[in-house]
C-alpha positions in Angstrom: -3.1 36.4 -44.6 -3.6 39.1 -46.4 -1.8 37.4 -49.3 -4.0 34.8 -50.1 -7.2 37.1 -50.2 -9.1 39.2 -52.8 -8.3 42.9 -51.7 -9.3 46.7 -52.2 -10.4 49.7 -50.0 -10.6 52.6 -47.0 -10.5 56.6 -45.5 -10.9 58.2 -42.2 -12.3 61.4 -40.8 -14.8 62.6 -38.6 -18.6 64.4 -39.1 -21.4 65.7 -37.4 -21.7 65.8 -33.3 -25.1 66.8 -33.1 -28.5 67.0 -32.6 -30.4 63.6 -32.2 -33.6 63.2 -33.7 -37.5 62.4 -33.3 -40.3 60.5 -35.6 -38.3 62.3 -38.6 -35.3 63.5 -37.5 -33.7 67.2 -36.7 -29.9 66.8 -36.8 -28.0 69.5 -35.6 -25.0 70.0 -37.9 -21.4 70.0 -37.6 -20.4 68.8 -40.9 -20.2 70.2 -44.8 -23.6 70.5 -46.5 -22.4 69.4 -49.3 -24.3 66.8 -51.6 -23.2 63.5 -50.9 -21.5 61.6 -54.0 -24.3 59.3 -55.9 -25.0 56.1 -54.0 -25.6 52.9 -55.7 -27.7 50.8 -53.8 -28.6 47.1 -53.6 -30.9 44.9 -51.1 -30.9 41.5 -50.0 -33.6 38.9 -49.8 -33.4 39.6 -46.0 -34.0 43.5 -46.3 -30.6 44.6 -45.7 -29.8 47.2 -47.5 -26.3 47.9 -48.9 -25.1 51.7 -49.8 -22.0 51.8 -52.1 -20.2 55.0 -52.8 -17.9 54.8 -55.5 -14.7 57.7 -54.7 -12.0 56.5 -57.3 -8.7 57.6 -56.1 -9.4 58.3 -52.7 -7.2 55.4 -51.9 -9.0 54.1 -48.6 -12.3 52.7 -47.6 -15.0 53.0 -45.0 -17.2 49.9 -43.9 -20.2 51.1 -41.9 -22.9 49.0 -40.4 -25.6 50.9 -38.4 -28.5 49.4 -36.5 -31.0 51.4 -35.8 -31.5 50.8 -32.2 -29.5 52.0 -29.7 -29.6 53.0 -25.9 -33.4 53.3 -25.9 -34.0 49.6 -25.8 -32.1 48.7 -22.7 -33.8 46.3 -20.4 -34.8 47.5 -17.2 -32.4 47.9 -14.3 -30.1 47.1 -17.0 -28.9 50.4 -18.2 -25.7 50.3 -20.7 -26.9 47.1 -22.4 -26.7 48.2 -25.8 -23.3 49.7 -25.4 -22.1 46.5 -23.8 -23.6 44.4 -26.7 -21.5 46.2 -29.3 -18.4 46.1 -27.9 -18.6 42.4 -27.1 -18.3 42.6 -31.0 -14.6 42.9 -30.5 -14.7 39.0 -28.8 -15.2 37.7 -32.3 -17.4 35.9 -34.5 -17.4 33.5 -38.0 -14.6 31.2 -36.2 -12.3 34.4 -35.6 -11.4 34.8 -31.7 -10.6 38.5 -30.1 -7.3 37.6 -30.8 -7.7 36.8 -34.4 -9.5 40.0 -34.8 -7.0 41.8 -33.8 -4.2 40.5 -35.6 -6.4 40.5 -38.7 -6.9 44.1 -37.8 -3.6 44.9 -37.6 -2.5 42.9 -40.8 -5.1 45.3 -42.7 -3.7 48.4 -41.4 -7.4 48.6 -40.0 -9.6 50.3 -37.6 -12.8 49.1 -35.9 -15.0 52.0 -34.5 -18.0 51.3 -32.2 -20.4 54.0 -31.2 -23.9 53.5 -29.6 -26.5 56.3 -28.9 -29.9 56.6 -28.1 -31.3 55.7 -31.5 -28.6 53.7 -33.4 -25.3 51.6 -32.9 -22.6 52.3 -35.7 -20.3 49.8 -36.4 -17.1 51.6 -38.3 -14.2 49.8 -40.3 -11.7 51.6 -42.0 -8.5 50.7 -43.5 -6.5 51.1 -46.9 -9.0 50.4 -50.2 -6.7 47.5 -51.1 -8.1 45.6 -48.4 -11.7 46.3 -48.7 -12.6 42.9 -49.3 -10.7 41.3 -46.2 -12.5 43.8 -44.1 -15.9 43.2 -45.5 -15.2 40.0 -44.9 -14.2 40.6 -41.6 -17.1 42.4 -40.5 -19.7 40.2 -41.9 -18.4 38.0 -39.6 -18.5 39.9 -36.7 -22.1 41.1 -37.3 -24.1 38.1 -38.7 -21.8 35.3 -36.6 -21.3 37.1 -33.4 -19.9 34.7 -30.7 -21.1 36.8 -27.7 -24.6 35.9 -29.4 -24.2 32.2 -28.6 -25.5 30.7 -25.6 -22.2 29.2 -24.8 -20.2 32.3 -24.7 -17.8 31.5 -22.1 -17.5 33.9 -18.8 -13.6 34.7 -19.7 -14.5 36.2 -22.7 -17.7 38.0 -21.9 -16.2 39.3 -18.2 -13.5 41.7 -19.7 -15.9 43.7 -21.8 -18.7 44.0 -19.1 -15.3 45.3 -16.7 -14.6 47.7 -19.2 -17.8 49.1 -19.2 -18.2 48.9 -15.5 -14.8 51.1 -15.1 -16.2 53.8 -18.1 -19.6 54.2 -16.2 -17.4 54.7 -13.0 -15.2 57.5 -14.5 -18.3 59.2 -15.6 -20.2 59.9 -11.9 -19.4 63.4 -11.6 -21.5 65.7 -10.0 -22.3 67.4 -13.4 -23.8 63.6 -14.3 -25.4 63.3 -10.8 -27.0 66.6 -11.7 -28.0 65.2 -15.3 -29.1 61.7 -13.8 -31.8 63.6 -11.1 -33.1 66.1 -14.1 -33.8 62.4 -16.5 -34.8 60.7 -13.2 -37.8 63.0 -12.5 -38.5 63.9 -15.7 -38.7 60.0 -17.3 -39.4 57.9 -14.6 -40.0 54.6 -15.8 -39.2 55.7 -19.5 -35.8 54.5 -20.6 -34.5 58.3 -21.1 -34.1 58.2 -17.7 -30.8 56.8 -17.6 -27.7 57.2 -19.5 -25.9 55.5 -22.8 -22.8 54.0 -20.5 -25.0 53.3 -17.5 -24.0 52.9 -13.8 -21.5 50.8 -12.5 -24.5 48.5 -10.7 -26.5 48.4 -13.9 -23.8 47.2 -15.7 -22.6 44.8 -13.3 -26.5 43.5 -13.6 -25.8 42.1 -17.5 -25.5 39.0 -18.0 -24.3 36.8 -21.5 -27.8 36.0 -21.6 -28.9 39.5 -21.8 -26.0 40.5 -24.3 -26.9 37.5 -26.5 -30.9 38.4 -26.2 -30.2 41.9 -27.2 -28.5 40.8 -30.3 -31.0 38.3 -31.0 -33.9 41.0 -30.7 -32.7 44.0 -32.3 -29.3 43.0 -34.2 -31.6 41.9 -37.5 -31.0 42.6 -41.2 -33.9 44.7 -41.9 -33.4 46.9 -39.1 -29.7 47.5 -40.6 -27.9 48.8 -43.1 -24.5 48.6 -44.8 -22.5 51.2 -45.9 -19.5 51.1 -48.2 -17.5 54.6 -49.3 -14.1 54.5 -51.0 -11.5 53.7 -53.7 -13.6 50.6 -55.0 -16.5 50.0 -57.7 -19.8 48.4 -57.3 -19.0 45.5 -59.5 -15.6 44.9 -57.0 -17.5 44.3 -53.9 -21.3 43.5 -54.7 -20.4 39.9 -54.7 -18.5 39.9 -51.4 -20.7 42.3 -49.7 -23.4 39.9 -50.2 -21.7 36.6 -49.2 -20.3 38.5 -46.4 -23.6 39.6 -44.7 -26.0 37.2 -47.0 -26.2 34.6 -43.8 -27.3 37.5 -41.1 -30.8 35.9 -39.8 -34.0 37.3 -40.3 -36.8 38.4 -37.4 -39.2 40.9 -36.8 -37.4 44.1 -34.9 -39.0 44.4 -31.6 -41.7 47.1 -31.0 -40.7 50.4 -29.0 -43.8 49.9 -25.9 -42.6 52.2 -23.2 -44.0 53.5 -20.0 -44.9 57.6 -20.6 -42.7 60.1 -19.1 -43.9 61.9 -16.0 -44.0 64.9 -18.0 -44.8 68.1 -16.0 -48.4 69.7 -16.7 -46.9 73.0 -15.2 -43.7 74.1 -13.3 -42.2 71.6 -11.0 -39.3 72.6 -8.9 -37.2 70.3 -7.3 -33.9 70.5 -4.7 -31.6 67.8 -3.8 -29.3 68.9 -1.3 -25.9 68.1 -0.9 -22.2 69.0 0.2 -20.0 71.2 -1.9 -19.9 75.2 -2.8 -21.7 74.4 -6.3 -25.3 73.9 -7.3 -26.3 72.4 -10.4 -29.4 73.6 -11.9 -31.6 72.2 -14.9 -34.1 73.6 -16.3 -36.2 71.8 -19.4 -38.8 69.2 -20.4 -40.4 67.5 -23.2 -40.0 68.5 -26.8 -42.7 68.6 -29.1 -43.0 66.3 -32.2 -40.9 67.7 -34.9 -41.9 67.2 -38.7 -39.2 66.8 -41.6 -40.5 70.2 -43.3 -39.8 71.7 -39.8 -36.4 70.9 -39.6 -34.4 74.1 -40.5 -37.0 76.6 -38.5 -35.7 74.1 -35.5 -32.3 74.7 -36.5 -32.4 78.1 -36.5 -34.4 78.4 -33.3 -32.1 76.7 -31.7 -29.8 79.2 -32.3 -31.9 81.8 -31.1 -33.0 80.1 -27.9 -28.9 79.5 -27.2 -28.1 83.4 -27.5 -31.3 84.3 -25.5 -30.6 81.6 -22.6 -26.6 82.9 -22.2 -24.5 81.9 -20.1 -26.7 78.6 -19.2 -25.8 76.2 -22.1 -28.4 74.3 -23.8 -29.0 70.8 -25.4 -32.2 70.7 -27.1 -32.2 66.9 -28.7 -34.9 65.4 -31.0 -34.5 61.8 -30.6 -35.8 59.4 -33.3 -38.9 58.2 -30.5 -41.2 60.4 -28.8 -40.7 62.6 -25.8 -37.1 63.8 -26.3 -35.8 66.4 -24.0 -34.5 69.8 -24.2 -32.3 71.3 -21.0 -30.9 74.3 -20.0 -27.9 73.8 -17.7 -26.0 76.6 -15.3 -23.3 75.6 -12.4 -23.6 78.6 -9.8 -22.8 79.5 -6.0 -25.8 79.0 -4.0 -26.6 83.0 -3.9 -26.7 83.5 -7.7 -29.6 80.7 -8.4 -32.3 82.9 -7.6 -31.3 86.1 -9.4 -29.8 83.6 -12.6 -33.4 82.0 -12.4 -35.2 84.9 -12.6 -33.1 86.4 -15.5 -33.6 82.8 -17.8 -37.1 83.0 -16.6 -37.5 86.6 -18.3 -35.5 85.6 -21.5 -37.5 82.2 -22.0 -41.3 84.3 -21.6 -40.2 86.7 -23.8 -39.5 84.1 -26.5 -42.6 82.4 -25.7 -44.7 85.6 -26.0 -43.4 87.5 -28.9 -41.2 86.4 -32.1 -37.8 87.2 -32.4 -36.3 90.7 -34.4 -35.4 89.9 -37.6 -32.1 90.8 -36.7 -31.9 88.0 -34.1 -33.5 85.7 -37.0 -30.7 86.7 -39.4 -28.2 86.2 -36.9 -29.5 82.8 -36.2 -29.8 81.7 -39.5 -26.1 82.6 -40.1 -24.6 80.8 -37.1 -26.8 77.7 -38.2 -25.9 78.1 -41.8 -22.1 78.3 -40.6 -22.2 75.2 -38.9 -22.8 73.6 -42.6 -19.6 75.3 -43.9 -16.7 72.4 -44.4 -14.6 71.4 -47.1 -14.3 68.2 -48.7 -16.0 65.2 -47.5 -13.8 61.9 -46.5 -15.2 58.6 -47.2 -15.5 58.1 -43.5 -17.6 61.7 -43.4 -19.7 60.0 -46.3 -20.7 56.8 -44.3 -21.4 58.5 -41.1 -23.9 60.8 -43.3 -25.3 58.0 -44.9 -25.9 56.3 -41.8 -27.2 59.5 -40.2 -30.0 59.0 -43.3 -30.6 55.5 -42.9 -31.3 55.8 -39.5 -33.8 58.6 -39.1 -35.4 58.3 -42.5 -34.1 61.2 -43.8 -33.8 62.4 -47.8 -30.1 63.0 -49.4 -31.9 65.6 -51.7 -33.7 67.5 -48.6 -30.3 67.4 -46.9 -28.5 69.1 -49.5 -31.1 71.9 -50.1 -31.5 72.8 -46.1 -28.7 75.5 -46.3 -30.8 77.2 -48.4 -34.0 76.4 -47.1 -32.5 78.2 -43.6 -32.6 81.4 -45.2 -36.2 80.9 -45.3 -37.1 80.6 -41.8 -39.0 83.7 -40.9 -39.4 85.1 -37.2 -43.2 84.3 -37.3 -41.8 80.0 -37.6 -38.9 80.6 -34.8 -42.2 81.9 -32.5 -44.9 79.2 -32.9 -41.9 76.7 -32.2 -41.1 78.9 -29.2 -45.1 79.1 -28.3 -44.9 75.0 -28.5 -41.8 74.0 -27.1 -41.9 77.0 -24.2 -46.0 76.7 -23.4 -45.6 73.5 -22.1 -44.9 72.7 -18.5 -41.2 72.8 -17.2 -39.0 70.7 -15.1 -36.4 72.9 -12.7 -33.7 69.7 -10.5 -31.5 71.8 -8.3 -28.5 69.5 -7.1 -26.4 70.4 -4.1 -26.4 73.4 -1.5 -27.8 73.9 1.6 -31.6 72.6 2.5 -32.1 76.9 3.5 -32.0 77.4 -0.4 -35.6 76.3 -0.2 -36.6 79.1 1.3 -35.1 81.3 -1.7 -36.6 79.2 -4.1 -40.1 79.3 -2.8 -40.5 82.6 -4.9 -40.7 80.3 -8.2 -43.1 78.0 -6.4 -43.6 75.3 -4.3 -40.2 72.9 -3.8 -39.9 69.3 -3.4 -36.9 68.2 -1.6 -35.6 65.0 -2.6 -33.3 63.2 -0.3 -30.2 61.8 -1.7 
């Protein structure tokens, strides 16, 4: 098969783990902040942007399709829908069934990776640069002519993907996950952030073929996506094959985000769900204020200040693309340690809210944030992932390259302003586990709501 085709390029590696993003996005680093190589841009009549990065000598190519929709758009009662939809991509498209896709990938020495978070769906295809045209054609078939989007897609091809997703959701059902679920459900109510991206075995089992096809038709759209190609290729070589592969992708209007508001606490809300076991899982947090791109560096430094002040609690501070992102502090404690640990944390949070950090503390936080941006040479996959992030959140490549320099300009006053905005809001405390008698111990903090399992 390969010998009869036009051939070209690939790459592999990993990038940013990070801090998700709201409105104009803040992303906690974990990769190099090197300037990206020059990006050539083409746009199809459907509005689909194609970003091409020429990296001669890299011998590989990464082809990515990023769709600016993720688990935030899961249907009510069907958490895990965005993830299952993306995984069904492996079932084939454009005349290739799942077995043919597997063979094509094997012969092209390529790997297909699929990742779904709250804000986006990312499909990455990596392989040798000599096979670039084959891989572009394959990904175009799977994305634009997906078999699972057809009304006659058979159950025998859909059910294995759903069973795999059910198994993944079941494997994730730990006590830690149950504690997170209690926090999310209490904070968000009917808002989609109340569930996990994996969903539960029950929510995934409720997803039908029609749900997956509908999700694809509503959200997998060329004007809601971008194609990114980075590797040992040239713009002239692959422009034509890319246009042919993705030019038939049907255009429509992306579905708007129309969500019910979360149950944001106005002051302190304290809930306890008693349970068996010797450990108690405590979650403290709330909703983040909206974040503008010009405050991105300040948020990164402030996050490091908060992380150090809150130790040994672990911090998740995640600005997402849509409003009402969460911040969460987590701890797993013995029952008798819950109240003292909460008192110590309360003091730390109140001090940070009421007074700016010291110059020394701010410099240490700047150093920690900057260190996360030091790294080696970016490979093709790193570049594709960073461009996918930029496309998802509307970031400026120039501003991203300047971010390490802007970190050093963040002042204690800037950190304090963010602390006042975030910690001056109501807080939610959820406690999972422990005996009902723990309610008496916790009464010193306020009224304790008992939630029955």
